[in-house]
C-alpha positions in Angstrom: -59.4 -50.8 -22.7 -56.3 -48.7 -21.9 -55.5 -45.6 -24.0 -52.4 -44.7 -25.2 -50.8 -41.2 -25.2 -48.4 -40.6 -28.1 -45.8 -37.8 -27.3 -42.9 -36.4 -29.9 -39.6 -37.5 -28.1 -37.8 -36.4 -30.6 -39.1 -32.8 -29.9 -38.7 -33.5 -26.0 -35.2 -34.0 -26.3 -34.5 -31.3 -28.9 -36.3 -29.0 -26.2 -34.5 -30.3 -23.2 -30.8 -30.0 -24.8 -32.1 -26.2 -26.6 -33.1 -25.3 -22.4 -29.0 -26.6 -21.3 -27.8 -24.6 -24.3 -29.6 -21.3 -23.8 -28.6 -22.1 -19.7 -25.1 -22.4 -20.3 -25.2 -19.3 -22.8 -26.7 -17.2 -19.8 -24.1 -18.3 -17.5 -21.6 -17.5 -19.9 -22.8 -14.4 -20.6 -22.6 -13.5 -16.6 -19.0 -14.5 -16.3 -18.5 -11.7 -19.2 -20.1 -9.2 -17.8 -19.2 -9.4 -14.4 -15.6 -10.6 -15.4 -15.7 -13.5 -12.7 -15.8 -17.2 -13.1 -16.9 -17.8 -9.6 -19.5 -14.9 -8.4 -21.6 -16.8 -5.6 -21.2 -20.1 -3.4 -23.8 -21.7 -5.8 -20.6 -21.4 -8.4 -18.0 -23.1 -6.4 -18.4 -22.5 -2.6 -15.1 -23.8 -1.1 -12.9 -21.6 -3.8 -15.5 -18.6 -2.8 -14.7 -19.1 0.6 -10.9 -19.0 0.0 -11.3 -16.2 -2.2 -13.0 -14.3 0.5 -10.1 -14.9 3.1 -8.0 -13.8 0.6 -9.8 -10.4 -0.4 -9.8 -10.2 4.3 -5.8 -10.4 3.5 -5.7 -7.8 1.1 -7.6 -5.3 3.7 -4.9 -6.3 5.8 -2.3 -5.2 4.0 -3.5 -2.2 2.3 -4.3 -0.8 6.0 -0.5 -2.0 7.3 0.7 0.2 3.9 -1.4 3.0 4.9 0.5 2.9 8.6 4.0 2.1 7.0 3.3 5.3 4.5 2.4 7.7 7.6 5.9 6.1 9.1 7.6 7.2 5.9 6.7 10.6 5.7 7.1 11.3 9.4 10.5 9.8 9.8 11.2 11.6 6.5 10.5 14.9 7.9 12.6 13.8 10.8 15.6 13.0 8.9 15.1 16.3 7.0 14.9 18.3 10.5 18.3 16.1 11.5 20.6 17.1 8.5 19.6 20.8 8.6 20.3 21.1 12.2 23.5 18.9 11.6 24.7 21.5 9.0 24.3 24.4 11.8 26.0 22.6 14.3 28.9 22.9 11.4 28.0 26.9 11.0 28.3 26.9 14.7 31.5 25.3 14.9 33.3 27.6 12.2 32.2 30.7 14.4 33.4 29.2 17.2 36.9 28.9 16.0 37.0 32.6 14.5 35.7 33.4 18.7 38.2 31.4 19.7 41.3 33.3 18.4 43.0 36.0 21.3 42.8 39.6 20.9 39.9 39.7 19.0 37.9 43.6 19.6 34.8 43.3 21.2 32.6 44.6 18.5 33.8 41.7 16.6 33.7 39.0 19.7 30.1 40.2 20.1 28.8 40.1 16.3 30.4 36.4 16.9 28.5 35.9 19.6 25.1 37.0 18.2 25.6 34.8 14.8 26.3 31.7 17.3 23.4 32.5 18.9 21.5 32.9 15.9 22.4 29.7 14.6 21.0 27.8 17.5 17.9 29.3 17.3 17.2 28.4 14.2 18.3 25.1 14.5 15.8 25.1 17.8 13.2 26.6 15.4 13.7 23.8 12.7 13.4 21.0 15.3 10.1 22.5 16.4 8.8 22.3 13.0 9.8 19.3 12.4 6.7 17.3 12.8 4.3 15.3 10.4 0.7 15.5 11.5 1.4 16.2 14.9 4.3 13.6 15.3 7.7 15.0 16.0 10.5 12.7 16.4 13.5 15.0 17.4 12.0 17.5 19.6 13.2 17.2 23.7 10.9 14.7 25.1 9.6 13.0 21.6 8.1 9.4 22.3 9.0 6.5 19.9 6.7 5.7 17.1 5.5 2.3 17.1 5.1 0.9 13.2 2.8 -1.7 12.3 4.5 -4.0 10.2 1.5 -6.8 9.5 -1.9 -7.6 9.9 -1.2 -9.7 12.8 -0.6 -6.5 14.6 3.2 -7.0 15.2 5.4 -3.6 15.4 8.7 -2.3 15.6 9.9 1.1 17.1 11.2 4.4 15.7 13.7 5.2 18.4 13.0 9.3 18.9 16.5 11.4 18.6 16.9 14.4 20.8 18.0 17.4 18.6 17.4 20.4 20.7 20.0 22.4 21.8 19.9 21.0 25.3 19.7 17.2 24.0 23.1 17.9 22.0 24.6 20.0 24.9 24.7 23.3 22.8 21.6 25.0 24.8 24.3 27.0 27.2 27.5 27.8 25.0 28.9 31.4 24.3 31.6 33.0 22.8 32.2 36.0 25.1 35.3 34.8 25.3 38.4 32.9 23.7 38.4 30.5 26.7 34.8 29.9 26.4 35.1 30.1 22.4 37.4 27.3 23.0 35.2 25.6 25.3 32.2 25.2 23.3 34.7 24.4 20.5 34.5 20.8 22.5 31.4 20.9 22.8 30.0 21.1 19.5 32.4 18.8 18.3 30.7 16.3 20.9 27.3 17.7 19.7 27.9 16.9 15.7 29.3 13.5 16.8 25.7 12.9 18.9 23.8 14.2 15.6 25.7 11.8 13.6 25.1 8.7 15.6 21.5 10.2 15.8 20.9 10.7 11.9 22.3 7.5 11.3 19.3 5.5 14.0 16.7 7.7 12.0 18.2 6.2 8.7 18.5 3.0 10.0 14.8 3.2 10.8 13.9 4.7 7.4 15.9 2.0 5.1 13.4 -0.4 7.8 10.5 1.1 6.9 10.9 1.1 3.4 11.7 -2.4 3.1 8.8 -3.2 4.9 7.0 -1.0 2.7 7.9 -2.8 -0.3 7.5 -6.3 1.0 3.9 -5.2 1.7 3.5 -3.7 -1.5 4.3 -7.0 -3.0 2.7 -9.1 -1.1 -0.6 -7.4 -1.3 0.1 -7.7 -5.3 0.7 -11.7 -5.0 -2.6 -12.1 -3.2 -4.7 -9.7 -5.6 -2.9 -12.0 -8.3 -4.1 -15.3 -6.4 -7.5 -14.0 -6.0 -7.6 -13.0 -9.6 -6.7 -16.7 -10.6 -9.3 -18.6 -8.5 -12.5 -16.2 -9.5 -11.4 -14.2 -12.5 -12.8 -15.2 -15.8 -11.1 -16.0 -19.0 -12.3 -13.3 -21.0 -10.8 -14.6 -24.2 -12.0 -18.1 -23.4 -15.0 -17.6 -22.3 -16.1 -15.1 -25.5 -14.9 -18.1 -27.8 -17.4 -20.5 -25.9 -19.9 -18.0 -26.1 -19.7 -18.3 -29.8 -20.0 -22.2 -30.1 -22.9 -22.1 -27.7 -24.6 -19.7 -30.1 -24.1 -21.8 -32.7 -25.2 -25.0 -31.0 -28.0 -22.8 -30.1 -29.2 -22.0 -33.6 -28.7 -25.9 -34.3 -30.7 -26.8 -31.3 -33.7 -24.3 -32.3 -33.5 -26.1 -36.4 -33.5 -29.4 -34.7 -36.7 -28.5 -32.2 -38.5 -27.2 -35.5 -37.4 -30.1 -37.8 -38.5 -32.8 -34.5 -42.0 -30.8 -34.2 -42.6 -30.9 -38.3 -42.7 -34.8 -38.0 -46.1 -35.6 -36.9 -47.3 -32.9 -39.0 -45.8 -34.8 -42.2 -47.7 -37.9 -40.6 -50.8 -36.0 -40.5 -50.5 -35.1 -44.2 -50.0 -38.6 -45.4 -53.5 -39.5 -43.8 -55.1 -36.2 -45.4 -53.6 -36.9 -48.5 -55.2 -40.6 -48.2 
């Protein structure tokens, strides 16, 4: 004779539902605590792979941005130095105009010549000091600066400009006579034109760097937003979902209790008889 085994099917089903609800609550709590709806490959391997690649792109954009920030500072220092030298050239021209007058006494001419030399020396000191972290774009023999513009390794060059006295053609000028002062005037006018053109080149490079830096910042922000859309949890929705699941859990506990009490009621009938 085969003995039948009776099981409480209602309690078994209620327990299964309760376990599922408890697991869902655990998953929801994890999403709320981490802020992520996808935290591991088991959540969504394909989406996580995409997000990981985008995170790499964000890191690359960050490195490019750091390089552009360095370039901005370097060119900014060069621009300040170039502007100061240009101002000194204008002062030197003013002194040369005074020295070009005929009939100046020796004392006055010597004073003008000394002032002229002093202004030129000041310009030279500014040029030598116009460096950022060891990079100087306006001294004699300065090298062009390659600037990284994207994480693929593409670059563009910031062309160095020579603002030294020799580069501007004012290193040998003297005002010791009216004739030499007149020649100095011509040379200084040429130097001012050269300095203006070189400042324009630096300004163009600065604008390009600024535009590239702005684009890189926007790109980084968009990538971060994209990653967030892929893996970040909607905390408002998750909180509401958690409350609903907790209510469901309480009902599941009650259902299990009711299912477990059924056999006891049946047994009490036999005991009562």
